[in-house]
TIVO-220015 format. One record per residue (C-alpha): residue number from 1; z, x, y; chain. Coordinates in steps of 0.02 Angstrom, whole numbers. Layout:
BEGIN
NUM;Z;X;Y;A .
...
***
This chain:
BEGIN
1;-351;-460;799;A .
2;-527;-436;732;A .
3;-616;-273;686;A .
4;-703;-274;885;A .
5;-529;-314;979;A .
6;-454;-172;883;A .
7;-597;-46;918;A .
8;-593;-94;1106;A .
9;-406;-74;1108;A .
10;-434;96;1047;A .
11;-544;156;1145;A .
12;-440;94;1296;A .
13;-304;196;1221;A .
14;-406;343;1191;A .
15;-460;357;1385;A .
16;-269;327;1435;A .
17;-204;464;1327;A .
18;-333;601;1373;A .
19;-278;583;1552;A .
20;-100;641;1516;A .
21;-8;770;1585;A .
22;178;849;1596;A .
23;293;752;1719;A .
24;318;841;1867;A .
25;485;887;1935;A .
26;546;864;2128;A .
27;459;1001;2209;A .
28;556;1015;2358;A .
29;751;1026;2405;A .
30;862;1158;2305;A .
31;803;1118;2136;A .
32;629;1116;2165;A .
33;624;1302;2242;A .
34;742;1380;2089;A .
35;654;1518;1982;A .
36;686;1460;1784;A .
37;850;1390;1726;A .
38;973;1522;1670;A .
39;1150;1511;1590;A .
40;1286;1494;1704;A .
41;1476;1516;1663;A .
42;1628;1460;1712;A .
43;1819;1432;1688;A .
44;1818;1258;1789;A .
45;1823;1099;1696;A .
46;1671;999;1666;A .
47;1620;888;1799;A .
48;1627;705;1723;A .
49;1439;625;1767;A .
50;1404;431;1751;A .
51;1246;402;1676;A .
52;1144;229;1758;A .
53;982;176;1674;A .
54;835;134;1792;A .
55;700;24;1713;A .
56;521;28;1792;A .
57;419;-125;1761;A .
58;246;-89;1696;A .
59;158;-33;1848;A .
60;76;110;1740;A .
61;76;149;1563;A .
62;245;237;1506;A .
63;169;425;1528;A .
64;100;388;1702;A .
65;258;283;1753;A .
66;362;434;1706;A .
67;257;558;1797;A .
68;267;458;1949;A .
69;458;386;1945;A .
70;521;541;1855;A .
71;541;641;2021;A .
72;625;474;2105;A .
73;767;495;1965;A .
74;783;660;2000;A .
75;812;628;2183;A .
76;953;506;2156;A .
77;1026;625;2046;A .
78;1032;759;2190;A .
79;1080;657;2319;A .
80;1235;553;2218;A .
81;1378;647;2157;A .
82;1453;623;1977;A .
83;1302;503;1959;A .
84;1141;514;1837;A .
85;1004;411;1821;A .
86;893;386;1665;A .
87;729;329;1691;A .
88;671;188;1561;A .
89;491;129;1528;A .
90;432;-25;1439;A .
91;274;-30;1332;A .
92;239;-187;1388;A .
93;291;-335;1525;A .
94;341;-440;1384;A .
95;466;-310;1311;A .
96;520;-267;1508;A .
97;584;-443;1520;A .
98;659;-467;1367;A .
99;775;-323;1398;A .
100;803;-340;1591;A .
101;840;-530;1555;A .
102;972;-470;1427;A .
103;1073;-361;1542;A .
104;999;-196;1455;A .
105;963;-115;1651;A .
106;1091;-55;1763;A .
107;971;-50;1896;A .
108;769;-101;1891;A .
109;613;-121;1987;A .
110;545;-282;1931;A .
111;403;-391;2012;A .
112;435;-503;2131;A .
113;428;-648;2011;A .
114;545;-556;1888;A .
115;650;-511;2031;A .
116;697;-704;2085;A .
117;718;-718;1879;A .
118;845;-600;1870;A .
119;966;-667;1971;A .
120;1000;-797;1826;A .
121;1040;-652;1724;A .
122;1166;-562;1810;A .
123;1051;-452;1943;A .
124;1062;-443;2129;A .
125;931;-379;2248;A .
126;982;-225;2333;A .
127;817;-159;2408;A .
128;639;-182;2395;A .
129;470;-77;2396;A .
130;389;-86;2579;A .
131;201;-119;2624;A .
132;216;-307;2601;A .
133;11;-314;2646;A .
134;-23;-228;2511;A .
135;60;-342;2388;A .
136;-115;-424;2344;A .
137;-205;-475;2186;A .
138;-349;-365;2185;A .
139;-500;-426;2072;A .
140;-635;-287;1996;A .
141;-800;-334;1924;A .
142;-925;-179;1894;A .
143;-1055;-140;2039;A .
144;-1220;-190;1930;A .
145;-1132;-374;1874;A .
146;-1233;-451;2017;A .
147;-1064;-577;2011;A .
148;-1030;-636;2189;A .
149;-931;-781;2176;A .
150;-795;-844;2061;A .
151;-893;-1003;1980;A .
152;-1017;-850;1909;A .
153;-842;-807;1789;A .
154;-869;-985;1698;A .
155;-879;-942;1504;A .
156;-827;-758;1535;A .
157;-700;-638;1505;A .
158;-557;-591;1646;A .
159;-407;-460;1611;A .
160;-231;-460;1669;A .
161;-113;-349;1640;A .
162;13;-514;1574;A .
163;56;-679;1605;A .
164;205;-628;1723;A .
165;119;-502;1825;A .
166;133;-584;2012;A .
167;16;-491;2123;A .
168;-110;-438;1970;A .
169;-117;-603;1869;A .
170;-30;-761;1951;A .
171;-110;-729;2132;A .
172;-278;-698;2068;A .
173;-270;-847;1940;A .
174;-224;-951;2099;A .
175;-350;-872;2201;A .
176;-500;-924;2070;A .
177;-424;-1111;2043;A .
178;-439;-1134;2239;A .
179;-605;-1046;2254;A .
180;-721;-1145;2137;A .
181;-647;-1085;1951;A .
182;-557;-1183;1850;A .
183;-486;-1019;1775;A .
184;-365;-1106;1625;A .
185;-518;-1209;1559;A .
186;-669;-1130;1613;A .
187;-652;-929;1575;A .
188;-561;-829;1440;A .
189;-403;-735;1493;A .
190;-354;-594;1416;A .
191;-170;-523;1445;A .
192;-183;-325;1404;A .
193;-21;-245;1454;A .
194;-41;-122;1579;A .
195;-126;-126;1760;A .
196;-234;19;1699;A .
197;-295;-86;1550;A .
198;-349;-224;1654;A .
199;-453;-91;1742;A .
200;-518;11;1597;A .
201;-570;-176;1511;A .
202;-692;-194;1669;A .
203;-739;-35;1673;A .
204;-799;-29;1481;A .
205;-869;-207;1492;A .
206;-755;-283;1376;A .
207;-728;-429;1534;A .
208;-831;-478;1659;A .
209;-691;-471;1799;A .
210;-523;-382;1805;A .
211;-365;-413;1912;A .
212;-240;-286;1978;A .
213;-170;-243;2144;A .
214;-189;-104;2265;A .
215;-62;29;2205;A .
216;-143;33;2035;A .
217;-301;29;2090;A .
218;-293;163;2220;A .
219;-206;287;2103;A .
220;-355;233;1972;A .
221;-489;292;2114;A .
222;-395;456;2152;A .
223;-383;524;1970;A .
224;-541;433;1910;A .
225;-664;445;2055;A .
226;-815;427;1945;A .
227;-776;276;1827;A .
228;-696;190;2005;A .
229;-870;214;2100;A .
230;-951;92;1948;A .
231;-825;-31;1995;A .
232;-815;-143;2161;A .
233;-669;-257;2229;A .
234;-756;-417;2226;A .
235;-603;-527;2311;A .
236;-429;-501;2361;A .
237;-291;-627;2396;A .
238;-167;-663;2550;A .
239;-14;-524;2527;A .
240;152;-579;2471;A .
241;315;-483;2456;A .
242;343;-323;2386;A .
243;411;-268;2204;A .
244;624;-279;2219;A .
245;753;-174;2158;A .
246;895;-247;2070;A .
247;1066;-194;2017;A .
248;1170;-269;1880;A .
249;1320;-369;1942;A .
250;1447;-275;1849;A .
251;1396;-101;1928;A .
252;1533;-37;2062;A .
253;1473;-123;2233;A .
254;1514;59;2327;A .
255;1391;132;2194;A .
256;1269;-9;2213;A .
257;1279;30;2407;A .
258;1253;222;2383;A .
259;1084;192;2301;A .
260;1018;76;2419;A .
261;1068;184;2569;A .
262;975;341;2472;A .
263;815;240;2434;A .
264;807;151;2624;A .
265;818;331;2682;A .
266;699;409;2589;A .
267;555;394;2705;A .
268;657;500;2828;A .
269;644;660;2732;A .
270;527;774;2687;A .
271;559;771;2501;A .
272;592;583;2483;A .
273;398;568;2588;A .
274;334;675;2444;A .
275;411;568;2290;A .
276;352;419;2377;A .
277;166;455;2434;A .
278;146;462;2241;A .
279;184;284;2204;A .
280;92;271;2348;A .
281;230;193;2457;A .
282;285;230;2635;A .
283;474;185;2615;A .
284;600;54;2534;A .
285;657;-70;2655;A .
286;835;-163;2633;A .
287;838;-328;2543;A .
288;961;-465;2468;A .
289;927;-625;2358;A .
290;888;-712;2491;A .
291;728;-628;2525;A .
292;647;-665;2374;A .
293;664;-843;2402;A .
294;473;-856;2465;A .
295;420;-825;2283;A .
296;509;-1007;2227;A .
297;383;-1090;2350;A .
298;223;-989;2279;A .
299;289;-1036;2106;A .
300;305;-1214;2123;A .
301;124;-1221;2179;A .
302;56;-1115;2039;A .
303;156;-1202;1905;A .
304;51;-1391;1983;A .
305;-120;-1315;2019;A .
306;-143;-1189;1875;A .
307;8;-1173;1730;A .
308;177;-1151;1688;A .
309;215;-979;1760;A .
310;307;-903;1597;A .
311;153;-954;1479;A .
312;-6;-888;1420;A .
313;-104;-1037;1421;A .
***
């Protein structure tokens, strides 16, 4: 990494850290309305609680991810007696992939490509995020860039979260490849580690275009309207299936089913709706391994037309 790249990384990191806020608790249900916790004394034997690790793929930087998905873990823990959930974030997609495929998590929310891959590593799908119509690739440029056609990105830099990000990398790269830009030969592809970093690279002028997907882009617009106003969506891909919820095969089936039920009924409660709105998401839906077979066709075409899906060539 040269001196300029280090400086660019520090600028992005400084921006991300400047917007950190404390993780908010669930502001609904019995716990949300309690006064500060005070000691309680009981002669009853302690209740045994089984803790499950629940990992979310790098939808956001780790701090933002805990802020958004921490309340979901509290919600699940409140709804399921004798069970608690510990949220795990990964610094980047590569770290998440390694830990997921080594079986480090009991439950996980991977992207669709990671979901399909996880079936070969001891996991199965039990649910998915809804709103498939929003599972598109979004390609941003600066409003003052004058870029109107993908071919204008020839010889320029394009930012993406990671090589294995489906909606935010592979789908945009396929879009470029089929809309006048030989993306792997005629542009410089930078994998910058997170959705926010991909967006910020465009804002700071470090890349001519940056890819993400609607959920992080909507969040960025809400939290940083002045910066977002300097960007525009140049192109958007066709939609595919949304992210999955997978469970490790050695988790008791009755526990997996309870988690599936709580997740897929969240949108029917006021508390659940509030948590979902932070993602932002309308609901979770039931799913199984067959639900994600649709990704196999896209990956075959992508590998033929663009590059091997696991690589960063």
